C-alpha positions as CSV (number, residue, x, y, z in Angstrom):
1,M,43.3,242.2,96.2
2,K,41.9,244.2,99.1
3,F,38.2,244.5,99.6
4,K,37.9,248.2,98.9
5,T,39.8,247.8,95.6
6,R,37.5,244.9,94.5
7,F,34.5,246.9,95.6
8,V,35.1,249.7,93.0
9,T,34.0,247.3,90.3
10,I,30.8,246.5,92.2
11,I,29.9,250.1,92.8
12,A,30.6,251.1,89.1
13,A,28.3,248.4,87.9
14,L,25.6,249.2,90.4
15,L,25.7,252.9,89.5
16,M,24.9,251.9,85.9
17,V,21.8,250.0,87.0
18,G,20.8,252.4,89.7
19,T,21.0,250.0,92.6
20,N,21.7,251.2,96.1
21,C,24.3,249.4,98.1
22,S,26.1,249.2,101.4
23,S,29.5,250.7,101.8
24,G,32.7,250.7,103.7
25,D,34.1,253.9,105.3
26,D,35.6,255.2,102.0
27,A,34.4,258.7,101.3
28,L,32.8,258.0,97.9
29,L,31.0,254.9,99.1
30,S,29.8,256.5,102.3
31,A,28.2,259.2,100.2
32,L,26.0,256.5,98.7
33,I,24.5,255.0,101.8
34,N,24.7,254.9,105.6
35,S,24.8,251.2,106.2
36,R,27.6,249.7,108.2
37,M,27.3,246.1,106.9
38,V,27.7,244.9,103.3
39,V,26.3,241.5,102.3
40,I,27.7,239.6,99.4
41,L,26.6,236.2,98.0
42,K,28.9,233.8,96.1
43,G,28.0,230.6,94.2
44,T,31.5,229.2,94.2
45,Y,33.8,226.8,96.0
46,A,36.6,229.3,95.6
47,T,36.4,232.6,97.4
48,D,39.2,234.1,95.2
49,R,39.5,234.0,91.4
50,P,37.4,230.9,90.8
51,L,37.8,229.1,87.5
52,D,35.8,230.5,84.5
53,F,32.9,228.2,83.5
54,A,34.8,227.3,80.3
55,Q,37.9,226.2,82.4
56,I,35.9,223.6,84.3
57,N,36.2,220.0,83.0
58,N,37.2,221.3,79.5
59,N,34.0,223.2,79.4
60,T,31.9,220.0,79.6
61,L,29.3,219.4,82.3
62,F,30.2,216.5,84.5
63,L,28.2,213.2,83.9
64,D,27.0,211.0,86.7
65,S,29.3,208.0,86.8
66,D,26.3,205.7,87.7
67,A,24.9,206.0,84.2
68,P,23.9,203.8,82.5
69,T,23.7,201.2,85.3
70,T,21.2,203.1,87.5
71,E,20.6,206.3,85.5
72,V,19.8,206.9,81.8
73,L,21.2,210.1,80.7
74,D,20.0,211.9,77.5
75,T,23.1,213.9,76.6
76,N,22.0,214.8,73.1
77,N,22.7,218.5,72.7
78,V,23.9,219.0,76.2
79,P,25.2,222.6,76.3
80,A,28.8,223.5,77.1
81,Y,29.5,224.3,80.7
82,S,29.7,228.0,79.9
83,D,26.5,228.0,77.9
84,L,24.2,226.4,80.4
85,P,21.3,228.8,81.2
86,I,21.1,229.4,84.9
87,Y,18.4,231.4,86.8
88,I,18.4,231.9,90.5
89,D,15.7,233.4,92.7
90,V,16.7,234.4,96.3
91,G,14.0,235.4,98.7
92,E,15.8,236.6,101.7
93,I,18.8,236.3,104.0
94,R,18.8,235.8,107.8
95,L,21.2,235.4,110.7
96,S,20.6,234.0,114.1
97,T,22.3,234.1,117.5
98,K,20.2,231.2,118.8
99,G,20.2,227.4,118.9
100,Y,23.9,226.7,118.8
101,L,24.6,223.6,116.6
102,S,20.9,223.4,115.8
103,N,19.9,221.9,112.4
104,L,16.6,223.8,112.3
105,Y,14.7,220.7,113.4
106,D,12.8,222.6,116.1
107,I,11.3,225.2,113.7
108,D,7.7,224.0,113.2
109,S,5.8,227.2,112.8
110,D,6.1,230.8,111.6
111,R,6.4,231.9,115.3
112,D,9.3,229.5,115.8
113,A,11.0,231.0,112.7
114,E,10.5,234.5,114.0
115,D,12.0,233.6,117.3
116,F,14.9,231.9,115.8
117,W,16.0,234.2,112.9
118,D,17.1,237.8,112.8
119,V,16.2,239.4,109.5
120,V,19.1,240.8,107.5
121,S,17.2,241.3,104.2
122,T,13.8,240.4,102.8
123,T,14.6,241.9,99.5
124,R,14.1,239.4,96.7
125,Q,16.9,239.2,94.1
126,V,16.9,237.3,90.8
127,Y,20.1,236.4,89.0
128,C,20.1,235.2,85.4
129,S,22.7,234.2,82.8
130,Q,20.4,235.6,80.1
131,L,17.0,237.2,80.0
132,Y,14.2,234.7,79.9
133,T,11.3,236.9,78.7
134,A,10.8,239.5,76.0
135,V,8.3,241.4,78.2
136,A,10.3,243.7,80.5
137,A,7.5,244.0,83.0
138,N,7.6,240.3,83.6
139,D,11.4,240.1,84.1
140,S,12.5,240.5,87.7
141,C,16.1,239.7,86.7
142,S,16.7,243.0,84.8
143,A,14.6,244.9,87.4
144,T,17.0,243.9,90.2
145,G,20.3,244.2,88.2
146,G,20.4,240.4,87.9
147,L,22.6,240.2,84.8
148,I,25.4,242.0,86.6
149,N,24.7,240.2,89.9
150,Y,24.8,236.9,88.1
151,V,28.4,237.6,86.9
152,E,29.6,238.7,90.3
153,F,27.8,235.8,92.1
154,F,30.0,233.4,90.1
155,N,33.3,235.4,89.5
156,G,34.5,235.6,93.0
157,V,33.6,239.3,93.6
158,G,30.3,238.4,95.1
159,A,26.8,239.7,94.3
160,L,26.0,242.7,96.5
161,Y,22.7,241.9,98.4
162,P,20.6,244.8,99.8
163,A,20.6,244.4,103.6
164,R,20.3,246.2,106.9
165,D,22.8,246.3,109.8
166,V,22.5,243.8,112.6
167,G,23.3,244.3,116.3
168,P,26.5,243.1,118.1
169,G,26.8,239.5,119.1
170,G,28.1,236.1,118.1
171,Y,26.0,234.7,115.2
172,T,25.6,231.0,115.1
173,H,23.6,230.6,111.9
174,A,23.1,232.1,108.5
175,G,20.4,231.2,106.1
176,V,19.9,232.1,102.4
177,F,16.3,231.3,101.5
178,M,16.3,230.1,97.9
179,R,13.0,230.3,96.0
180,S,14.2,228.7,92.8
181,F,17.3,227.2,91.1
182,F,16.3,226.8,87.5
183,L,18.6,225.3,84.9
184,G,17.9,225.6,81.2
185,Y,18.8,222.0,80.2
186,A,16.6,219.0,81.0
187,K,15.2,216.2,78.8
188,R,12.0,214.2,79.0
189,E,11.4,211.9,76.1
190,A,14.1,213.7,74.1
191,V,12.4,217.0,74.6
192,I,13.4,219.9,76.8
193,P,10.4,220.6,79.0
194,V,9.0,224.0,79.7
195,G,9.0,225.0,83.4
196,R,8.0,228.1,85.3
197,F,10.5,230.7,86.5
198,D,9.5,234.2,87.8
199,N,6.0,233.5,86.5
200,N,7.3,233.0,83.0
201,D,7.4,229.8,80.8
202,V,11.1,229.0,80.4
203,S,12.8,226.0,78.8
204,G,14.3,223.8,81.4
205,T,13.3,222.8,84.9
206,D,13.5,224.0,88.5
207,V,15.9,221.5,90.2
208,L,15.6,223.0,93.7
209,P,12.9,220.4,94.8
210,L,15.4,217.6,93.9
211,L,18.1,219.1,96.1
212,N,16.3,219.5,99.4
213,Y,17.0,216.0,100.7
214,D,19.8,213.4,100.5
215,A,19.4,210.6,98.1
216,G,18.0,207.5,99.7
217,V,16.5,209.1,102.8
218,D,13.3,207.4,103.9
219,A,10.1,209.4,103.4
220,A,9.2,209.3,107.1
221,V,12.6,210.8,108.0
222,K,12.3,213.4,105.3
223,A,9.1,214.6,106.9
224,A,11.0,215.6,110.0
225,L,14.0,217.2,108.2
226,P,14.2,220.8,107.1
227,P,14.8,221.3,103.3
228,Q,18.4,221.9,102.5
229,W,17.8,224.9,100.1
230,F,15.2,226.7,102.2
231,P,17.4,227.9,103.6
232,L,20.9,227.1,102.4
233,H,22.2,226.9,106.0
234,H,25.5,227.8,107.6
235,T,26.1,226.5,111.2
236,T,28.9,227.9,113.3
237,Y,30.9,224.9,114.6
238,P,33.5,225.0,117.4
239,G,36.7,226.6,116.3
240,Q,34.7,229.1,114.1
241,Q,33.3,231.4,116.7
242,D,35.3,234.5,115.7
243,S,34.2,234.1,112.1
244,M,30.6,235.3,112.8
245,Q,31.2,238.0,115.4
246,V,29.7,241.5,115.2
247,Y,31.3,244.0,117.6
248,N,30.1,247.3,118.9
249,G,31.4,250.3,117.0
250,Y,31.2,251.9,113.6
251,A,33.9,249.9,111.6
252,S,32.5,248.6,108.3
253,L,32.0,244.9,108.0
254,V,31.2,242.3,105.4
255,L,28.9,239.3,105.6
256,E,29.9,236.8,102.9
257,V,27.7,233.7,102.3
258,R,28.9,231.2,99.8
259,T,27.7,227.9,98.3
260,N,29.5,225.5,95.9
261,I,27.4,225.7,92.7
262,K,29.6,226.8,89.8
263,E,32.3,224.2,90.0
264,N,29.9,221.3,90.7
265,L,27.3,221.0,87.9
266,M,26.6,217.5,86.8
267,V,24.1,215.7,84.5
268,H,21.9,213.3,86.4
269,S,18.7,211.4,85.8
270,F,15.9,209.7,87.7
271,P,12.7,207.8,86.7
272,D,9.5,209.8,86.9
273,A,6.2,208.5,88.0
274,G,5.6,206.8,84.7
275,G,9.0,205.1,84.7
276,E,10.5,207.3,82.1
277,Y,13.9,208.8,82.8
278,F,14.1,212.5,83.3
279,T,17.6,214.0,82.6
280,V,18.5,217.1,84.6
281,V,21.6,219.1,85.6
282,A,22.1,219.4,89.4
283,I,25.0,219.5,91.9
284,S,27.6,216.7,91.5
285,D,27.3,213.8,94.0
286,W,30.8,214.2,95.4
287,R,29.6,213.7,99.0
288,V,26.3,211.9,98.9
289,E,25.9,209.4,96.2
290,H,23.0,209.7,93.8
291,T,21.9,206.5,92.0
292,G,18.7,207.3,90.2
293,Q,16.6,208.6,93.1
294,F,14.3,211.6,92.9
295,D,16.3,213.2,95.7
296,M,19.8,214.3,95.0
297,G,20.7,216.6,97.9
298,G,23.6,216.7,100.4
299,N,26.2,218.0,98.0
300,A,25.8,221.8,98.3
301,L,27.6,223.2,101.4
302,T,27.1,226.7,102.7
303,R,29.7,228.8,104.4
304,A,29.3,232.3,106.0
305,R,31.9,234.6,107.5
306,L,31.9,238.1,108.8
307,F,35.1,240.2,108.4
308,Y,36.2,243.7,108.9
309,P,38.2,245.0,105.9
310,D,40.2,247.4,108.0
311,Y,41.7,244.5,109.9
312,T,42.1,241.8,107.3
313,G,45.2,240.6,105.5
314,S,46.0,238.5,102.5
315,L,47.9,235.2,102.0
316,Q,50.0,234.7,98.9
317,V,50.9,231.1,98.2
318,T,54.0,230.4,96.1
319,G,55.2,227.3,94.4
320,G,52.0,226.4,92.6
321,T,51.7,224.4,89.3
322,E,48.6,225.5,87.5
323,S,45.8,222.9,87.6
324,T,42.0,223.0,87.3
325,R,41.7,220.1,89.8
326,H,44.0,221.4,92.6
327,Y,43.1,224.0,95.1
328,Y,44.6,226.0,97.9
329,A,42.1,226.0,100.8
330,V,42.2,227.7,104.2
331,Y,40.4,226.6,107.4
332,Y,40.7,227.8,111.0
333,A,43.3,225.7,112.8
334,N,40.8,224.1,115.3
335,E,37.6,223.9,113.3
336,C,35.3,221.1,114.4
337,V,37.2,220.5,117.7
338,D,35.2,221.2,120.9
339,Q,36.6,222.6,124.2
340,N,37.4,219.0,125.3
341,G,39.4,218.2,122.2
342,G,36.6,216.1,120.7
343,S,35.6,216.1,117.1
344,V,32.1,217.3,116.3
345,C,32.4,217.3,112.4
346,N,34.8,216.6,109.6
347,K,35.9,219.9,108.2
348,D,37.3,218.3,105.0
349,T,33.9,216.9,103.9
350,D,31.3,218.8,106.0
351,L,32.5,222.4,105.6
352,L,33.5,224.6,102.7
353,P,36.9,226.2,103.3
354,L,36.9,229.7,104.8
355,A,38.9,230.7,101.7
356,A,40.0,228.9,98.6
357,T,41.5,229.5,95.1
358,P,42.4,227.2,92.2
359,V,46.1,226.6,92.0
360,R,48.0,228.7,89.5
361,N,51.6,228.9,88.6
362,G,54.2,230.3,90.9
363,G,53.0,232.9,93.3
364,D,49.8,233.8,91.4
365,N,47.7,232.5,94.3
366,V,46.3,235.0,96.7
367,L,43.6,234.4,99.4
368,T,42.1,237.6,100.7
369,E,40.2,239.1,103.6
370,L,41.6,236.9,106.3
371,M,41.1,238.2,109.9
372,P,43.9,237.8,112.5
373,G,44.1,234.2,113.8
374,E,45.4,230.7,113.5
375,Y,44.8,228.8,110.3
376,V,45.7,225.8,108.2
377,L,46.6,225.9,104.5
378,Q,45.6,222.8,102.5
379,C,46.6,221.5,99.1
380,R,43.5,219.7,97.8
381,Y,42.8,217.6,94.7
382,D,39.7,216.6,92.8
383,E,40.5,212.9,92.7
384,V,37.1,211.6,91.6
385,H,36.9,214.4,88.9
386,D,33.5,215.6,89.8
387,G,34.4,219.3,90.4
388,Y,34.9,219.1,94.2
389,P,38.5,218.8,95.5
390,E,37.7,216.2,98.2
391,K,41.2,214.8,98.7
392,V,43.6,216.7,101.1
393,L,47.2,216.2,100.0
394,S,48.8,218.3,102.7
395,E,48.2,220.8,105.5
396,I,50.3,223.6,106.9
397,R,49.5,225.6,110.0
398,F,50.1,229.4,109.9
399,S,49.3,232.6,111.8
400,M,47.7,235.6,110.2
401,P,48.7,238.9,111.8
402,Q,46.3,241.9,111.8
403,K,46.3,244.0,108.6
404,T,49.3,242.2,107.1
405,N,50.0,240.4,103.8
406,I,52.1,237.3,104.2
407,S,53.5,234.6,101.9
408,I,53.8,230.8,102.3
409,S,55.5,228.3,100.0
410,C,53.4,225.3,99.1
411,S,54.1,223.2,96.0
412,C,50.6,222.1,95.0
413,G,49.3,221.1,91.6
414,A,52.2,219.0,90.2
415,S,51.2,215.8,92.0
416,T,48.0,213.9,92.6
417,T,49.3,212.1,95.7
418,T,51.4,214.7,97.6
419,G,51.3,218.4,98.3
420,C,53.6,220.8,100.2
């Protein structure tokens, strides 16, 4: 579905809650605001039509496979996947044209941060699956349209984030500064604890401090590393340069920033200071193994892309067999390959796809908003069954013309060992 068609749903919802937003060049949308750039956030592996919560793992949260050898999970009354209370507090979004391939190691002060980052938005947004306080004055979620934004953050449309335009240039970094990632299920001594979210007492716990560093990283090394969720960080690697380019002119553009949260929720545990096991829900350890440590980061990836709706096309993939563990995924053809032909990263494990969708039957698989360029289409499979399709079964190269919809046949979903 084209961006402007999808955007009607966003605008209708925002009009109901009175939230201003950025538009394209459509007459109705232009009447609402004057901004050239729209910013949307997604909390999904899939850019297009992600699975519903209830479709993931038969509506059951994934369980860490290391239990009970290195973890002790209290799974009594664990909610269904679709019933897990989720509350997210986003502080701001930034872009940068500086420090190509930097991992933010050199930012040691507020002055360094100001020199490095260009502010896109400092407007705080709170997303919630349900209201968490009966006192309206204490509820930032309802005040910022957070119930609607929560749905769109996770349904593939994307939550519209208030932002300003940025100048032309090639942007090498994007950062989403996450203040809190609070989940409503946790257990300590068989009791769900009460934590703090948005200055309210809420049942559950803020798992963001657990996700900032890889499991097993030495304390001295951690002291030199930037936290992984402040910000959730996209780095532009070789082969991706055009994906973050802002050109002179007045054509509307969209900044999409996405992180794999929805499909990758898993029950973990770790011993607290008293040696008692604390059971929490966090990101599945598909990439960095978690075996009972306090830290359980390294498994949330962030991908940013800038695209111009007036120049994008769509890819329809035919030949699919519906599966909740198979995905079609699109990358640039030469991602992670430098000008000398050397490899600087592994796109299949280090980067979210540029676009992705779970495999559905026949031709009911469409990947949208692809700019002109050279790409590869992958058939991927969640072999470990932890929510992330880490196994690449096949890869096909294709070209995307400007403002054109194309079709490719790829028989994905019927086999766990081969693709198209």
